[in-house]
C-alpha positions as CSV (number, residue, x, y, z in Angstrom):
1,M,0.0,0.0,0.0
2,A,1.1,3.5,-0.6
3,S,-0.1,4.2,3.0
4,A,-1.9,2.1,5.6
5,T,-3.6,2.4,8.9
6,R,-4.5,-0.3,11.4
7,L,-7.2,-2.5,10.1
8,P,-10.2,-3.5,12.3
9,Q,-10.0,-7.2,13.3
10,H,-12.9,-8.2,11.2
11,L,-11.4,-6.6,8.1
12,S,-8.0,-8.1,8.9
13,E,-9.6,-11.5,8.9
14,R,-11.2,-10.8,5.5
15,V,-7.9,-9.7,4.0
16,R,-6.2,-12.8,5.4
17,T,-8.9,-15.0,3.9
18,S,-8.6,-13.2,0.6
19,F,-4.9,-13.7,0.4
20,L,-5.2,-17.4,1.3
21,T,-7.9,-17.9,-1.3
22,A,-6.3,-16.0,-4.1
23,A,-2.6,-16.8,-3.4
24,P,-0.6,-18.4,-6.2
25,K,0.5,-22.0,-5.7
26,T,4.1,-20.8,-5.2
27,S,3.1,-18.8,-2.1
28,S,3.5,-20.3,1.4
29,P,0.1,-20.3,3.2
30,A,1.9,-20.4,6.6
31,R,3.4,-16.9,6.1
32,L,0.4,-15.2,4.5
33,P,-1.4,-14.4,7.8
34,S,1.5,-12.0,8.6
35,L,0.2,-9.7,5.9
36,T,-2.5,-8.6,8.4
37,D,-0.1,-7.7,11.1
38,P,0.6,-3.9,11.0
39,A,4.1,-4.5,12.2
40,N,4.8,-6.0,8.8
41,W,3.6,-3.0,6.8
42,P,6.6,-1.1,5.6
43,S,6.8,2.7,5.7
44,S,8.8,4.9,3.4
45,Q,8.6,8.4,1.9
46,V,8.4,8.3,-1.9
47,T,6.1,11.2,-2.5
48,L,8.8,13.9,-2.8
49,P,11.1,14.5,-5.7
50,G,14.6,13.2,-5.2
51,R,13.6,10.4,-2.8
52,K,15.1,7.0,-3.5
53,R,12.8,4.7,-5.5
54,P,11.8,1.3,-4.2
55,S,13.6,-1.6,-5.7
56,T,13.6,-5.4,-5.3
57,S,15.2,-4.8,-1.9
58,W,12.3,-2.8,-0.6
59,P,10.6,-4.2,2.5
60,P,7.8,-6.2,0.9
61,M,10.3,-8.3,-1.1
62,G,12.4,-9.0,1.9
63,R,9.4,-10.2,3.9
64,F,7.3,-12.0,1.4
65,G,9.5,-12.8,-1.6
66,R,7.0,-11.6,-4.3
67,V,4.5,-9.0,-5.1
68,D,1.0,-10.1,-6.4
69,I,-1.3,-7.2,-5.4
70,L,-0.6,-3.5,-4.8
71,V,-3.3,-1.3,-3.3
72,N,-2.4,2.4,-3.7
73,N,-4.4,4.0,-0.9
74,A,-3.2,7.4,0.1
75,G,-4.5,10.9,0.3
76,T,-5.3,14.0,2.3
77,F,-8.1,16.4,1.6
78,A,-9.2,20.0,2.3
79,A,-11.9,21.8,0.4
80,K,-11.5,25.5,-0.5
81,P,-12.1,27.8,-3.4
82,F,-9.8,27.3,-6.5
83,T,-8.0,30.6,-6.1
84,D,-7.3,30.0,-2.4
85,Y,-5.0,27.0,-2.9
86,S,-1.3,27.7,-2.8
87,V,1.3,26.1,-5.1
88,E,2.8,24.4,-2.0
89,E,-0.6,22.8,-1.2
90,L,-0.9,21.6,-4.8
91,D,2.5,20.0,-4.5
92,T,1.4,18.2,-1.3
93,Y,-1.6,16.7,-3.1
94,L,0.4,15.8,-6.1
95,G,2.6,13.7,-3.7
96,Y,0.1,10.9,-3.6
97,L,-0.1,10.8,-7.4
98,R,3.7,10.6,-7.4
99,G,3.6,7.9,-4.7
100,T,1.1,5.9,-6.7
101,Y,3.3,6.2,-9.8
102,V,6.5,5.2,-8.1
103,L,5.2,2.3,-6.1
104,S,3.3,1.0,-9.2
105,Q,6.6,1.1,-11.2
106,A,8.3,-1.0,-8.6
107,A,5.5,-3.5,-8.3
108,V,5.2,-3.9,-12.1
109,R,9.0,-4.5,-12.5
110,Q,8.7,-7.3,-9.9
111,M,5.5,-8.7,-11.4
112,R,7.2,-8.9,-14.8
113,K,10.1,-10.8,-13.2
114,Q,7.7,-13.3,-11.6
115,G,6.0,-13.8,-15.0
116,D,2.5,-14.7,-13.8
117,G,0.7,-11.3,-13.8
118,G,-0.7,-9.4,-10.8
119,A,-3.1,-6.7,-9.8
120,I,-3.0,-3.0,-8.9
121,V,-5.9,-1.3,-7.3
122,N,-5.8,2.5,-7.0
123,I,-8.1,4.6,-4.8
124,G,-9.6,7.6,-6.6
125,T,-12.8,9.5,-5.9
126,I,-16.1,10.2,-7.7
127,L,-15.2,13.9,-7.5
128,A,-12.6,13.4,-10.2
129,S,-15.5,12.9,-12.7
130,N,-18.5,14.4,-10.9
131,G,-17.9,17.9,-9.5
132,V,-20.0,19.0,-6.5
133,H,-20.7,22.7,-6.1
134,G,-20.6,22.5,-2.3
135,V,-17.2,20.7,-2.3
136,P,-14.6,22.9,-4.1
137,S,-11.5,20.8,-4.1
138,S,-9.5,21.5,-7.3
139,A,-6.0,20.7,-5.9
140,P,-6.7,17.3,-4.4
141,I,-8.9,16.3,-7.2
142,A,-6.2,17.2,-9.8
143,A,-4.1,14.5,-8.1
144,K,-6.9,12.0,-7.9
145,G,-7.8,12.7,-11.5
146,G,-4.3,11.9,-12.5
147,I,-4.6,8.6,-10.7
148,T,-7.8,7.9,-12.7
149,A,-6.1,8.7,-16.0
150,L,-3.1,6.5,-15.0
151,T,-5.4,3.6,-14.2
152,K,-6.9,3.7,-17.7
153,N,-3.6,4.2,-19.5
154,L,-1.7,1.4,-17.7
155,S,-4.5,-1.1,-18.0
156,V,-3.9,-1.1,-21.8
157,E,-0.1,-0.9,-21.6
158,L,0.2,-3.8,-19.1
159,A,-2.5,-6.1,-20.4
160,A,0.0,-8.2,-22.3
161,D,1.8,-8.8,-19.0
162,N,-1.5,-10.0,-17.4
163,I,-1.1,-7.2,-14.9
164,R,-4.6,-5.7,-14.2
165,I,-5.0,-2.1,-13.2
166,N,-8.3,-0.9,-11.7
167,A,-9.5,1.8,-9.4
168,V,-12.2,2.3,-6.8
169,A,-13.9,5.7,-6.8
170,P,-15.4,6.2,-3.4
171,G,-18.3,8.6,-2.7
172,I,-19.0,10.0,0.7
173,V,-17.3,7.9,3.4
174,P,-17.0,9.8,6.7
175,T,-13.5,9.2,8.1
176,P,-11.2,11.3,10.3
177,L,-10.5,13.4,7.1
178,Y,-14.0,14.8,7.5
179,G,-13.4,15.9,11.0
180,D,-16.1,15.7,13.7
181,L,-19.6,15.5,12.3
182,S,-22.8,16.0,14.2
183,D,-25.7,13.5,14.1
184,E,-27.6,16.1,12.0
185,Q,-24.8,16.3,9.5
186,L,-24.5,12.6,9.3
187,E,-28.2,12.3,8.6
188,S,-27.9,14.9,5.9
189,L,-25.2,12.9,4.3
190,N,-27.4,9.8,4.4
191,G,-30.2,11.6,2.6
192,M,-27.8,12.7,-0.3
193,Q,-27.3,9.1,-1.5
194,P,-29.8,7.3,-3.7
195,L,-29.3,4.2,-1.6
196,G,-30.1,6.2,1.5
197,R,-26.9,6.0,3.5
198,Y,-23.3,7.2,3.3
199,G,-20.5,4.7,2.7
200,T,-18.2,2.9,5.2
201,P,-14.6,1.8,5.0
202,Q,-16.0,-1.8,4.7
203,D,-17.8,-0.8,1.5
204,I,-14.6,0.4,0.0
205,A,-12.6,-2.7,1.2
206,D,-15.2,-5.0,-0.4
207,A,-14.7,-3.3,-3.8
208,V,-10.9,-3.5,-3.5
209,L,-11.1,-7.2,-2.7
210,Y,-13.3,-7.8,-5.7
211,L,-11.0,-5.9,-8.1
212,A,-7.9,-7.6,-6.6
213,G,-9.4,-11.0,-7.5
214,A,-11.4,-10.3,-10.6
215,N,-9.1,-11.9,-13.2
216,W,-11.0,-10.7,-16.3
217,V,-11.4,-7.1,-15.2
218,T,-9.0,-4.3,-16.0
219,G,-9.2,-0.6,-16.8
220,V,-12.3,-0.2,-14.6
221,V,-12.9,2.8,-12.4
222,L,-15.6,1.5,-10.1
223,P,-17.8,4.0,-8.4
224,V,-18.6,3.0,-4.8
225,D,-20.9,5.9,-3.9
226,G,-24.4,4.8,-3.1
227,G,-25.6,5.5,-6.6
228,V,-24.5,9.2,-6.9
229,A,-22.5,8.7,-10.1
230,A,-25.6,7.1,-11.7
231,G,-27.5,10.3,-11.4
232,G,-28.0,11.3,-7.8
233,D,-28.3,15.0,-7.6
234,G,-26.7,15.4,-4.2
235,T,-29.7,16.9,-2.5
236,Y,-31.5,15.6,0.5
237,H,-34.5,13.5,-0.2
238,G,-35.2,11.9,3.1
239,T,-36.1,8.3,3.5
240,K,-38.7,6.5,1.3
241,E,-40.9,6.0,4.3
242,A,-40.8,9.7,5.2
243,T,-41.7,10.6,1.6
244,A,-44.6,8.2,1.5
245,S,-46.0,9.5,4.8
246,A,-45.8,13.1,3.6
247,A,-47.8,12.2,0.5
248,V,-50.6,10.7,2.7
């Protein structure tokens, strides 16, 4: 991963199960559970120009011997008007495009040496293709849009190597990036989604696990957004029951 945080236990178990199910025959099942131990998640700074690029000696190779799946999951976010962003802030956001690019290069080099393909899943956002008036965010979305374009381009370039490149485009998923939200704000977010609720980290993890194991899927940017990309207008509609009762 380009970045990682501690996984909830139930999600760690799902990741463990996914690796055990999808692992190549050459992998050792006995060592796969260690992938869910945060102590085994390497940390390095590759988002700034001039930093050393990962190579076959980077920590994942030393621990596991091969690279089969890379999930580029990194980002930071702050909404503000276009003319209020500084160039320094733009450089910060472009850091996670750079990190995605550099880590993907290292993973692809290793996957090619292994000779049996692999999968890369990038984390984008629906805001890269669906602007929202109330969420001005040109600087971070410039970086996420670059990740979306990279996903499409690499999926064609690397298809002959059987290396699949896909992306998940999350909608509204309240996390610490959103800050503290009141119950009223959370209810408002629920009402903005055609499916009637905002997303959870589990929703995103489910999509990542699907794309990591979908052997005939590449070049897909999968919206995981409660239906917003399909035509939700981002306004509060309330619940179906509330609408029905009001009609009566």
